[in-house]
FIVOKE-670651 format. One record per residue (C-alpha): residue in one letter; x, y, z. Coordinates in Angstrom, 3 decimals, always signed. Layout:
LUMZA  residu         X         Y         Z
LUMZA       A         X         Y         Z
...
! end
This chain:
LUMZA  residu         X         Y         Z
LUMZA       M    +0.000    +0.000    +0.000
LUMZA       L    +1.360    +3.411    -0.952
LUMZA       P    +1.901    +6.007    +1.763
LUMZA       N    -0.307    +9.067    +1.876
LUMZA       L    +1.767   +11.665    +0.027
LUMZA       I    +1.199   +15.267    +1.032
LUMZA       I    +2.030   +17.590    -1.843
LUMZA       S    +0.434   +20.827    -0.703
LUMZA       P    +2.317   +23.272    +1.507
LUMZA       G    -0.779   +23.692    +3.667
LUMZA       D    -1.808   +21.686    +6.723
LUMZA       N    +0.268   +18.672    +7.635
LUMZA       T    -1.463   +16.201    +9.911
LUMZA       R    +1.572   +14.018   +10.575
LUMZA       G    +2.472   +15.919   +13.679
LUMZA       G    +5.720   +17.420   +14.838
LUMZA       S    +6.732   +21.011   +15.060
LUMZA       G    +7.345   +22.041   +11.450
LUMZA       G    +5.724   +19.246    +9.531
LUMZA       G    +8.775   +18.716    +7.305
LUMZA       P   +10.469   +15.486    +6.394
LUMZA       D   +12.557   +15.561    +9.575
LUMZA       D    +9.412   +14.980   +11.635
LUMZA       D    +8.625   +11.745    +9.823
LUMZA       S   +10.011    +8.826   +11.822
LUMZA       N   +10.670    +6.783    +8.667
LUMZA       Y   +12.538    +9.572    +6.856
LUMZA       L   +16.055    +8.380    +7.715
LUMZA       A   +15.332    +4.757    +6.769
LUMZA       Q   +13.725    +5.830    +3.487
LUMZA       T   +16.635    +8.144    +2.709
LUMZA       V   +19.217    +5.433    +3.318
LUMZA       R   +17.253    +3.007    +1.156
LUMZA       V   +16.872    +5.453    -1.730
LUMZA       Y   +20.487    +6.622    -1.718
LUMZA       G   +21.772    +3.081    -1.244
LUMZA       F   +19.749    +1.832    -4.189
LUMZA       S   +20.889    +4.708    -6.400
LUMZA       A   +24.540    +4.096    -5.437
LUMZA       I   +24.281    +0.396    -6.298
LUMZA       A   +22.436    +1.175    -9.543
LUMZA       F   +25.125    +3.662   -10.579
LUMZA       G   +27.849    +1.144    -9.685
LUMZA       F   +26.144    -1.540   -11.782
LUMZA       A   +25.798    +0.867   -14.721
LUMZA       L   +29.455    +1.907   -14.553
LUMZA       G   +30.563    -1.722   -14.248
LUMZA       L   +28.507    -2.648   -17.287
LUMZA       T   +29.978    +0.317   -19.178
LUMZA       F   +33.539    -0.772   -18.328
LUMZA       L   +32.687    -4.298   -19.413
LUMZA       I   +31.325    -3.140   -22.770
LUMZA       F   +34.096    -0.647   -23.515
LUMZA       F   +36.978    -2.937   -22.652
LUMZA       G   +35.249    -5.789   -24.498
LUMZA       L   +34.892    -3.648   -27.603
LUMZA       F   +38.469    -2.435   -27.303
LUMZA       R   +39.687    -6.036   -27.149
LUMZA       L   +37.552    -7.130   -30.106
LUMZA       W   +37.997    -4.274   -32.581
LUMZA       G   +40.863    -2.313   -31.135
LUMZA       A   +40.799    +1.181   -29.752
LUMZA       P   +40.395    +4.321   -31.879
LUMZA       S   +43.708    +5.709   -30.657
LUMZA       T   +47.168    +4.178   -30.436
LUMZA       H   +47.523    +5.372   -26.847
LUMZA       I   +44.354    +3.543   -25.785
LUMZA       T   +45.431    +0.448   -27.740
LUMZA       A   +48.777    +0.443   -25.938
LUMZA       F   +47.036    +0.900   -22.586
LUMZA       V   +44.546    -1.929   -23.199
LUMZA       S   +47.217    -4.315   -24.475
LUMZA       K   +49.509    -3.462   -21.553
LUMZA       I   +46.973    -4.192   -18.796
LUMZA       N   +45.228    -7.030   -20.733
LUMZA       P   +41.958    -6.635   -18.818
LUMZA       N   +39.790    -9.533   -17.797
LUMZA       L   +36.176    -8.633   -18.568
LUMZA       W   +34.833    -9.746   -15.180
LUMZA       L   +37.521    -7.782   -13.359
LUMZA       C   +36.581    -4.726   -15.434
LUMZA       F   +32.977    -5.140   -14.346
LUMZA       I   +33.958    -5.573   -10.665
LUMZA       A   +36.276    -2.534   -10.788
LUMZA       G   +33.572    -0.401   -12.417
LUMZA       F   +30.917    -1.641    -9.985
LUMZA       V   +33.011    -0.951    -6.885
LUMZA       G   +34.304    +2.366    -8.214
LUMZA       G   +30.869    +3.546    -9.313
LUMZA       T   +29.283    +2.551    -6.016
LUMZA       L   +31.954    +4.423    -4.052
LUMZA       I   +31.723    +7.518    -6.246
LUMZA       S   +27.938    +7.582    -6.040
LUMZA       G   +27.961    +6.906    -2.302
LUMZA       I   +30.365    +9.764    -1.633
LUMZA       Y   +28.369   +12.081    -3.892
LUMZA       N   +25.126   +11.153    -2.142
LUMZA       L   +26.692   +11.733    +1.268
LUMZA       L   +27.894   +15.179    +0.214
LUMZA       M   +24.551   +16.176    -1.263
LUMZA       V   +22.306   +14.940    +1.534
LUMZA       R   +20.884   +17.870    +3.414
LUMZA       R   +22.000   +16.558    +6.795
LUMZA       I   +25.724   +16.911    +6.095
LUMZA       N   +25.281   +20.417    +4.692
LUMZA       L   +28.835   +20.593    +3.370
LUMZA       F   +28.212   +23.160    +0.670
LUMZA       G   +25.325   +24.922    +2.344
LUMZA       L   +22.760   +23.549    -0.107
! end
């Protein structure tokens, strides 16, 4: 069952002093779930991108001699490319989400 979403800035019957998202007792759990899912989704997308790019570079060669030399020098395993992209993307997205969450308030946003 979907929660009752309040979209008007008028009366809020959930209680609390200001009626904002901080007064909702499930706000922190929902925030962690949403940002965690987006971090994992971004990690999966970056891992899949690494897998495709390095696979294409191994099959057809790279468009530049510098990239060809780099790919032939490291001789990437496709699964390791996916794991590296997944872990790197998850960390990048997790750090970005932590910096942009209103509670840290690093940049005053």
